[in-house]
C-alpha positions as CSV (number, residue, x, y, z in Angstrom):
1,M,53.1,146.8,5.8
2,S,52.8,142.9,6.2
3,P,52.3,142.5,10.6
4,S,55.5,140.4,10.5
5,N,57.5,143.5,9.6
6,P,55.9,146.3,12.0
7,P,57.3,149.8,11.9
8,V,60.3,150.6,13.7
9,S,58.9,152.8,15.7
10,T,56.6,151.3,17.4
11,S,59.1,148.5,18.4
12,P,59.4,147.0,22.6
13,I,62.7,148.5,21.6
14,D,61.9,152.0,20.7
15,S,59.4,152.0,23.9
16,L,62.1,151.3,26.2
17,G,64.6,153.5,25.1
18,K,62.1,156.4,25.4
19,R,61.7,155.7,28.5
20,L,65.2,155.3,29.6
21,G,66.2,158.7,27.4
22,Q,68.4,155.7,25.3
23,T,69.2,154.9,22.0
24,W,71.2,151.8,20.7
25,A,73.0,153.3,16.9
26,A,73.5,150.0,15.3
27,I,70.2,148.5,16.4
28,Q,68.2,151.4,14.7
29,K,70.5,151.3,12.1
30,A,70.3,147.6,11.2
31,Q,66.7,148.2,12.1
32,V,66.8,150.6,8.7
33,K,69.3,148.4,6.4
34,S,66.8,145.8,6.9
35,L,63.8,147.1,5.8
36,D,65.2,148.7,3.2
37,V,66.8,145.2,1.6
38,Q,63.3,143.6,2.1
39,K,62.1,146.3,0.6
40,K,64.3,146.5,-2.7
41,I,64.1,142.6,-2.8
42,R,60.6,143.1,-3.1
43,N,60.2,145.4,-5.6
44,A,62.8,143.6,-7.7
45,L,60.8,141.1,-7.7
46,T,57.2,142.5,-8.3
47,H,58.1,144.9,-10.7
48,P,57.0,145.0,-14.1
49,A,55.2,141.5,-12.6
50,P,54.8,139.3,-9.8
51,I,56.7,136.2,-9.9
52,F,53.5,134.0,-8.8
53,S,50.1,134.6,-7.3
54,S,49.4,131.1,-5.8
55,S,48.6,131.4,-2.4
56,D,50.3,128.2,-2.0
57,L,53.5,130.1,-2.1
58,S,55.3,132.7,0.5
59,L,58.6,133.8,-0.1
60,V,60.5,133.6,3.2
61,V,63.6,135.3,4.8
62,F,65.4,134.4,7.5
63,G,68.5,135.2,9.0
64,S,70.0,139.2,10.2
65,I,67.1,140.5,7.6
66,A,64.6,138.5,9.1
67,R,65.5,139.9,12.7
68,L,66.1,143.1,11.4
69,E,69.9,143.0,12.1
70,C,71.3,143.6,8.5
71,T,74.9,144.6,8.6
72,E,77.4,145.4,5.8
73,G,77.6,141.7,4.2
74,S,74.9,139.7,5.8
75,D,73.7,137.1,3.8
76,V,70.3,136.7,2.6
77,D,68.5,133.4,3.5
78,W,65.5,132.6,2.0
79,T,63.2,130.1,1.4
80,L,60.0,129.2,-1.1
81,L,57.8,127.6,1.4
82,I,54.7,125.6,0.0
83,D,52.0,124.7,1.4
84,G,49.1,123.1,-0.5
85,Q,48.2,120.1,-2.4
86,V,50.7,118.6,-4.4
87,D,51.3,119.8,-7.7
88,P,54.3,119.1,-10.2
89,K,53.8,122.9,-11.4
90,H,56.0,123.8,-7.9
91,N,58.8,122.8,-9.2
92,A,59.1,124.6,-12.1
93,T,57.7,127.4,-9.7
94,S,60.6,127.0,-7.6
95,L,63.0,126.9,-10.5
96,E,61.9,130.5,-11.4
97,I,61.8,131.9,-8.6
98,K,65.3,130.9,-7.8
99,R,66.7,131.8,-10.6
100,A,64.8,135.1,-10.4
101,I,65.9,135.5,-7.0
102,D,70.0,134.9,-8.2
103,K,69.3,137.5,-10.4
104,V,68.0,140.1,-8.3
105,L,70.7,139.5,-5.4
106,K,73.7,139.8,-8.3
107,K,72.0,143.1,-9.4
108,L,71.5,144.4,-5.5
109,K,74.7,143.1,-4.6
110,L,73.2,141.1,-1.9
111,K,74.9,137.5,-0.9
112,E,73.5,134.7,-1.5
113,P,72.7,131.9,1.1
114,A,75.5,129.1,2.2
115,T,75.9,126.6,-0.7
116,G,74.6,123.3,0.8
117,G,72.7,125.2,4.0
118,A,68.8,125.0,5.1
119,F,68.0,128.2,2.3
120,G,67.9,128.5,-1.0
121,G,65.6,126.9,-2.1
122,K,62.0,125.0,-1.7
123,A,60.1,123.8,1.5
124,F,56.9,122.4,1.8
125,S,54.7,122.6,5.5
126,H,54.0,119.0,5.6
127,D,57.5,118.2,5.9
128,I,58.1,121.1,8.2
129,I,54.9,120.2,10.7
130,H,54.2,116.7,10.6
131,H,58.0,115.3,10.3
132,I,58.6,116.8,14.1
133,G,61.4,114.4,16.1
134,G,61.8,110.8,14.9
135,D,63.9,109.6,11.5
136,R,62.6,111.9,9.0
137,D,62.8,115.5,11.1
138,S,66.6,116.5,9.4
139,N,68.4,119.3,10.8
140,R,67.4,120.8,8.0
141,N,63.9,120.1,8.6
142,M,63.9,121.4,12.2
143,T,66.3,124.3,11.6
144,Q,63.4,125.9,9.1
145,R,60.6,125.2,11.2
146,I,62.0,126.7,14.4
147,L,63.5,129.7,12.3
148,L,59.8,129.9,11.1
149,L,58.8,130.9,14.5
150,L,61.8,133.0,16.1
151,E,63.3,134.6,13.1
152,S,61.1,134.6,9.7
153,A,59.5,137.3,7.3
154,P,57.4,136.7,4.5
155,V,58.1,138.8,0.9
156,R,55.0,140.1,0.1
157,L,55.2,139.7,-4.2
158,R,51.9,139.8,-4.9
159,S,50.6,142.6,-7.7
160,N,47.3,143.7,-5.2
161,Q,49.4,145.0,-2.3
162,D,46.0,145.5,-0.4
163,S,45.0,142.0,-0.5
164,K,46.1,139.7,2.9
165,G,49.2,138.0,1.1
166,D,51.3,136.1,2.9
167,E,48.6,133.3,3.0
168,A,50.7,130.3,3.3
169,Y,53.0,131.7,5.6
170,D,50.2,132.7,7.6
171,R,48.9,129.2,7.8
172,V,52.2,127.4,8.1
173,L,53.3,129.3,11.3
174,K,49.6,129.2,12.6
175,A,49.8,125.2,12.0
176,I,53.5,124.8,13.8
177,L,51.8,126.1,16.7
178,Q,49.4,124.0,16.6
179,K,51.1,120.9,16.4
180,Y,53.2,121.5,19.4
181,L,50.3,122.1,21.2
182,Q,47.8,119.8,20.3
183,A,50.3,116.8,20.3
184,D,51.5,118.0,24.2
185,S,50.2,115.5,26.8
186,G,50.5,118.2,29.4
187,F,47.3,120.0,28.2
188,F,45.1,117.2,29.2
189,A,45.9,117.8,33.1
190,K,43.8,119.2,35.2
191,G,44.5,122.8,37.1
192,K,43.8,126.4,37.5
193,E,47.7,127.5,36.0
194,S,48.1,127.6,32.6
195,H,50.0,124.7,31.4
196,V,53.8,125.0,29.8
197,P,53.9,124.0,26.0
198,R,56.4,121.3,27.1
199,F,57.1,119.8,23.4
200,L,57.5,123.0,21.8
201,L,60.5,123.7,24.6
202,N,62.1,120.8,24.7
203,D,62.3,121.7,20.2
204,I,63.9,125.0,20.6
205,V,66.2,123.4,23.1
206,R,67.5,120.8,20.6
207,F,67.9,123.7,18.3
208,W,70.1,125.3,19.9
209,R,72.3,122.4,20.9
210,T,72.4,121.5,17.1
211,M,73.5,125.3,16.5
212,C,76.1,124.8,18.8
213,V,77.2,121.0,17.6
214,D,76.8,122.3,14.0
215,F,79.7,125.0,14.9
216,A,82.2,122.0,15.9
217,W,81.3,120.0,12.6
218,K,81.6,123.2,10.7
219,G,85.2,123.6,12.1
220,W,86.4,120.0,11.3
221,E,84.4,120.3,7.9
222,Q,85.6,123.8,6.8
223,G,88.4,124.4,8.6
224,E,89.9,128.4,9.5
225,V,87.3,129.5,7.1
226,K,84.5,132.1,8.5
227,W,85.4,130.4,12.0
228,A,85.9,133.5,13.9
229,L,83.3,135.0,12.1
230,R,80.9,132.0,13.2
231,N,82.3,131.7,16.8
232,I,81.2,135.2,17.1
233,K,77.6,134.7,15.1
234,L,76.8,131.8,18.2
235,R,78.2,133.9,21.4
236,F,75.6,136.7,20.1
237,S,72.9,136.3,17.7
238,R,72.5,132.5,18.0
239,K,72.1,132.6,21.6
240,L,69.8,135.4,21.3
241,I,67.5,133.5,19.2
242,F,67.6,130.8,21.8
243,F,67.0,133.3,24.8
244,S,63.7,134.3,23.0
245,G,62.3,131.3,22.5
246,L,62.9,130.4,26.0
247,L,61.2,133.6,26.7
248,L,58.2,133.1,24.5
249,V,57.5,129.6,26.5
250,F,58.0,131.2,29.6
251,S,55.3,133.7,28.4
252,C,53.2,130.8,28.7
253,Y,53.9,130.1,33.0
254,K,52.1,130.6,35.2
255,N,50.1,133.1,33.2
256,K,46.4,133.5,35.0
257,T,44.7,135.1,31.2
258,L,45.7,131.1,29.6
259,A,43.8,129.6,32.6
260,F,41.2,127.7,31.6
261,R,39.4,124.4,32.7
262,E,38.9,122.7,29.4
263,R,42.0,120.9,27.1
264,D,40.9,123.1,23.9
265,E,39.8,126.8,25.6
266,R,43.7,126.1,27.2
267,I,45.1,125.3,23.7
268,N,43.5,127.8,22.0
269,A,44.5,130.8,24.5
270,C,48.0,129.6,24.2
271,L,48.1,129.4,20.5
272,G,46.5,133.0,20.1
273,H,49.2,134.0,22.8
274,L,52.2,132.4,21.0
275,E,51.1,133.8,17.5
276,S,51.3,137.3,18.6
277,L,55.0,136.7,20.2
278,V,56.2,134.8,17.0
279,R,55.4,137.8,14.8
280,M,58.2,140.1,16.6
281,K,61.6,139.8,16.1
282,P,63.7,138.1,18.8
283,L,65.4,141.4,20.4
284,D,62.1,143.1,20.5
285,I,60.7,139.2,22.5
286,V,63.3,140.0,24.8
287,C,61.8,143.2,25.8
288,S,58.5,142.9,25.7
289,V,58.7,139.7,27.6
290,L,60.5,140.7,30.0
291,L,59.2,144.4,31.0
292,D,56.0,143.5,30.1
293,Y,55.6,140.7,32.4
294,N,57.8,142.9,35.4
295,H,60.9,140.4,35.7
296,T,63.2,142.5,35.5
297,S,64.0,145.9,35.3
298,D,64.5,148.4,32.3
299,R,68.2,148.9,33.1
300,K,69.0,145.3,33.2
301,V,67.1,144.7,29.8
302,A,69.2,148.0,28.6
303,E,72.3,146.1,29.5
304,I,71.4,143.5,27.3
305,L,70.7,145.5,24.5
306,N,74.0,147.9,25.1
307,R,76.0,144.7,24.5
308,Y,74.1,143.6,21.5
309,D,74.9,147.4,20.3
310,R,78.2,146.5,20.2
311,F,78.3,143.7,18.4
312,L,76.1,144.7,15.8
313,S,78.5,147.9,15.2
314,I,82.1,145.7,14.6
315,L,79.6,143.3,12.5
316,N,79.1,146.6,10.6
317,K,82.6,147.4,9.8
318,E,83.4,145.7,6.5
319,S,87.2,145.3,7.2
320,E,86.6,143.4,10.6
321,R,83.8,141.1,9.3
322,K,86.5,140.4,6.5
323,R,89.1,139.7,8.9
324,F,87.3,137.4,10.8
325,E,85.9,135.7,7.9
326,G,89.5,134.6,6.8
327,M,90.2,134.4,10.7
328,G,90.6,130.4,12.3
329,P,91.1,129.8,15.9
330,Q,94.8,130.5,16.6
331,K,94.7,133.2,15.0
332,A,91.6,134.4,16.7
333,Y,93.0,134.1,20.1
334,K,95.4,136.2,19.4
335,D,93.7,138.8,17.7
336,R,92.9,141.8,19.9
337,T,89.7,142.8,18.4
338,F,88.4,138.7,18.5
339,Q,89.4,139.2,22.4
340,R,87.6,142.6,22.9
341,I,84.0,140.8,21.2
342,R,84.8,137.8,23.0
343,K,85.0,139.7,26.9
344,Q,82.0,141.1,25.5
345,S,80.1,138.0,24.7
346,H,81.0,137.3,28.4
347,E,79.1,140.2,29.8
348,F,76.5,139.7,27.6
349,Q,75.7,135.7,29.0
350,D,76.3,137.2,32.3
351,V,73.4,139.5,31.9
352,I,71.5,136.7,30.3
353,S,72.3,134.3,33.2
354,E,71.7,136.9,36.2
355,I,68.5,137.4,34.5
356,S,67.4,133.3,34.4
357,F,68.5,132.3,37.3
358,S,67.1,135.0,40.0
359,D,65.8,133.7,42.9
360,R,63.7,136.5,43.0
361,S,62.0,135.7,39.7
362,K,59.2,133.5,38.0
363,L,61.7,133.3,35.0
364,G,64.6,131.9,37.6
365,R,61.9,128.9,38.8
366,F,61.2,128.3,35.2
367,I,64.4,128.1,33.9
368,R,65.0,125.6,36.6
369,Q,62.1,123.8,36.5
370,Y,61.8,123.4,32.9
371,G,65.0,124.2,31.1
372,V,67.2,121.6,32.6
373,F,65.5,118.5,32.7
């Protein structure tokens, strides 16, 4: 199995549950369903023959399926990631793969990516890596870059399942982190303590603010269509992605194992450290960083999982999900189920805020020092 899809039983969530004697049924169900969907897509595209064999190409899934949070009605957000020399065949290949994926999704009765969004087509590594900031860094480009770090998983399509595979995905993931670190002037500063990758932090914050603005824009553009569902996701899953991104950067803060004299040594150590974390899923990043770095208690982290488990359990009810898809703001704020999950989102936020701004933790000091200005 690919390192970006670790067995569910080895996850930090599972380890926490064993220590507390607790389980999160909706989270576990979503993990199993996500891996099953990935497997079905992989098998459908691989047999009787693989769609492509070039190491320049990787099929990457995003969204709930990549986060291992798949519920009833989840979209299959995918991108054909291209990393290599310019080749006219890439256009023809991408069209062939798109047709094949569309056919497979219909056969498996899975939802296609939203029309006009950031997914469902090809993306080139050059744009993702070298167009950070500036006029050429579109919302689509920035979204794919940050989500590659925080919620992506490659779908191996090659016939030789024992080979390394996913070469393009692995190279691009590492190159994105290298770009953020090497272009960060803060790593020139001398000092014994490790340096916070501010360049990466600022783009993660920008991504979160863009998601919030995008929610408002879709409200203007699309009216009541899926308003309530998008609102709930912004309160839970989108916020979780942002929080996991903050913790990703925070894990470098005053981390003595990353403290080296020379700039290149610090960058290489930080790169290896971040690479290991971006292979995790957002919930696992939250559990791993908060617990492994001793910044909060098992019980407090479990409170985050408790609220998130309720969120997934509601989304997994097809009838509720369909109601939310057709519910605008006026109707939503009179709906009992929406009001209940809205209240739970406030509780979810309260737990995250308490952990993030605690005067007794390094995380609180980090958030105040780097997360605002």
